[in-house]
C-alpha positions in Angstrom: 14.4 -6.5 -26.1 16.5 -9.4 -27.5 15.7 -12.2 -29.9 18.6 -14.3 -28.3 17.6 -17.9 -27.7 14.4 -17.3 -29.1 12.8 -20.4 -30.7 10.3 -18.4 -32.8 11.7 -15.9 -35.4 11.0 -12.3 -34.3 10.2 -13.2 -30.7 11.7 -10.6 -28.7 11.9 -11.2 -24.9 13.6 -10.2 -21.7 14.1 -11.3 -18.1 13.1 -9.2 -15.2 13.5 -8.8 -11.6 14.8 -6.5 -8.6 18.3 -7.8 -8.5 20.5 -7.1 -11.5 23.5 -9.1 -10.4 21.2 -12.3 -9.7 19.6 -11.9 -13.0 22.9 -11.4 -14.8 23.8 -15.0 -13.2 20.9 -16.7 -14.6 20.7 -14.9 -18.2 22.5 -17.7 -20.1 20.5 -17.0 -23.1 21.9 -13.3 -23.2 18.8 -11.5 -23.3 17.7 -7.9 -22.2 17.4 -7.7 -18.4 14.8 -5.2 -17.0 15.1 -4.1 -13.4 12.3 -3.4 -11.1 11.3 -3.8 -7.6 7.9 -4.9 -6.9 7.2 -1.9 -4.6 8.4 0.6 -7.1 5.4 1.9 -9.0 7.6 3.8 -11.6 9.9 0.9 -12.4 6.8 -1.5 -12.8 5.3 1.2 -15.1 8.3 1.3 -17.2 8.5 -2.7 -17.4 5.0 -2.8 -18.5 5.3 0.0 -21.1 8.2 -2.0 -22.6 6.4 -5.2 -23.0 3.3 -6.6 -24.7 3.1 -9.7 -22.1 4.4 -10.0 -18.4 4.8 -13.5 -17.1 5.7 -13.7 -13.4 6.5 -16.7 -11.0 7.4 -14.4 -7.9 5.1 -15.1 -5.1 3.3 -15.0 -2.7 1.5 -12.9 -5.3 -0.7 -11.2 -2.6 2.4 -9.8 -1.5 4.4 -9.2 -4.6 2.0 -9.1 -7.5 -0.8 -6.5 -6.9 1.4 -3.5 -8.2 2.6 -5.6 -11.3 -1.1 -6.2 -12.2 -2.0 -2.7 -11.7 1.1 -1.5 -14.0 -0.1 -4.1 -16.6 -3.6 -2.9 -16.5 -2.6 0.6 -16.8 -0.1 0.2 -19.7 -2.5 -2.5 -21.5 0.2 -4.9 -21.0 -1.0 -8.8 -20.9 -0.3 -10.5 -17.6 0.2 -14.0 -16.9 1.2 -15.8 -13.5 1.3 -19.1 -11.7 -0.9 -17.9 -8.5 -3.0 -19.9 -6.4 -4.0 -17.5 -3.9 -7.7 -17.5 -4.4 -8.9 -14.5 -2.2 -6.2 -12.3 -4.0 -7.5 -13.6 -7.4 -10.8 -12.5 -6.5 -10.0 -9.1 -5.7 -7.9 -8.7 -8.8 -11.0 -9.6 -10.9 -13.0 -7.3 -9.0 -10.6 -4.4 -9.4 -9.4 -4.8 -12.9 -11.9 -6.9 -14.8 -13.8 -3.9 -16.4 -11.0 -1.8 -17.4 -8.8 -4.9 -18.9 -11.9 -6.1 -20.6 -12.7 -2.8 -22.4 -8.9 -2.4 -23.3 -8.4 -5.9 -24.5 -5.9 -6.8 -22.0 -5.8 -10.1 -20.7 -5.2 -11.1 -17.0 -4.5 -14.8 -16.9 -4.0 -16.1 -13.6 -3.3 -19.7 -12.2 -1.2 -20.9 -15.2 1.3 -23.2 -13.6 2.7 -24.6 -10.4 -0.2 -24.0 -8.1 -2.9 -25.0 -10.5 -1.6 -27.4 -13.0 -0.7 -30.2 -10.4 -4.1 -30.3 -8.7 -6.2 -29.7 -11.8 -4.3 -32.2 -14.0 -4.1 -34.8 -11.2 -7.7 -34.5 -10.4 -8.5 -35.0 -14.0 -6.2 -38.0 -14.4 -7.6 -39.6 -11.1 -11.3 -38.8 -12.3 -10.6 -40.4 -15.7 -9.1 -43.5 -14.1 -12.0 -44.0 -11.9 -14.5 -43.4 -14.8 -12.6 -45.4 -17.6 -10.9 -48.2 -15.5 -12.8 -48.6 -12.3 -16.2 -47.9 -14.3 -17.6 -45.8 -11.4 -18.4 -42.3 -11.1 -15.9 -39.9 -9.5 -17.8 -37.8 -7.0 -14.8 -36.1 -5.3 -10.9 -36.0 -5.5 -8.8 -34.6 -2.6 -5.2 -33.8 -3.2 -2.5 -33.2 -0.7 0.9 -31.5 -1.3 4.1 -31.0 0.6 5.5 -27.6 0.6 8.5 -26.0 1.9 10.2 -22.6 1.5 8.5 -20.1 -0.7 5.5 -22.4 -0.9 4.8 -22.3 2.9 5.1 -18.3 2.6 2.5 -18.5 0.0 0.1 -20.8 1.9 0.7 -18.9 5.3 0.1 -15.4 3.6 -2.8 -17.0 1.6 -4.3 -18.1 4.7 -4.1 -14.6 6.4 -5.7 -13.0 3.4 -8.5 -15.5 3.2 -11.1 -13.2 4.8 -14.2 -13.3 2.9 -16.8 -10.7 2.7 -19.9 -11.0 4.9 -22.0 -11.9 1.9 -20.0 -14.9 1.0 -19.3 -16.1 4.6 -23.0 -16.2 5.2 -23.9 -18.6 2.3 
């Protein structure tokens, strides 16, 4: 992997995706390019085996992320994404926690777009209510405008929100 464009001495990194020509178009840093389709287990295993950390932004994660997480855990490669699809995240924890913990592999979900705006916004609002309005903040509701890929994630996430009977009955 390349050190091109690296801000940290010795940091090696690459970009990856399923379409080499598109990756080449956005590769202004001139780093290495790894090609793998999200449905190709062998290709995902190769990428995971070549890396120490995988950071991904390609959702909906419940459609495109499971096999990459599987490959990461198999290869003891740390995994990070920006998912916000709670039912999928629960299934990942149930499937991978024991092995990942035993191997020292970190699976870090919700590190960005889907989680930061709502978490940070709720914190800012609750702080304002407490410090400026001198009141208790009991609840914060957040509404987002979505289009394109975000809509696909929301629609697919809703279809996947079938909770086990023991959770539904509570």
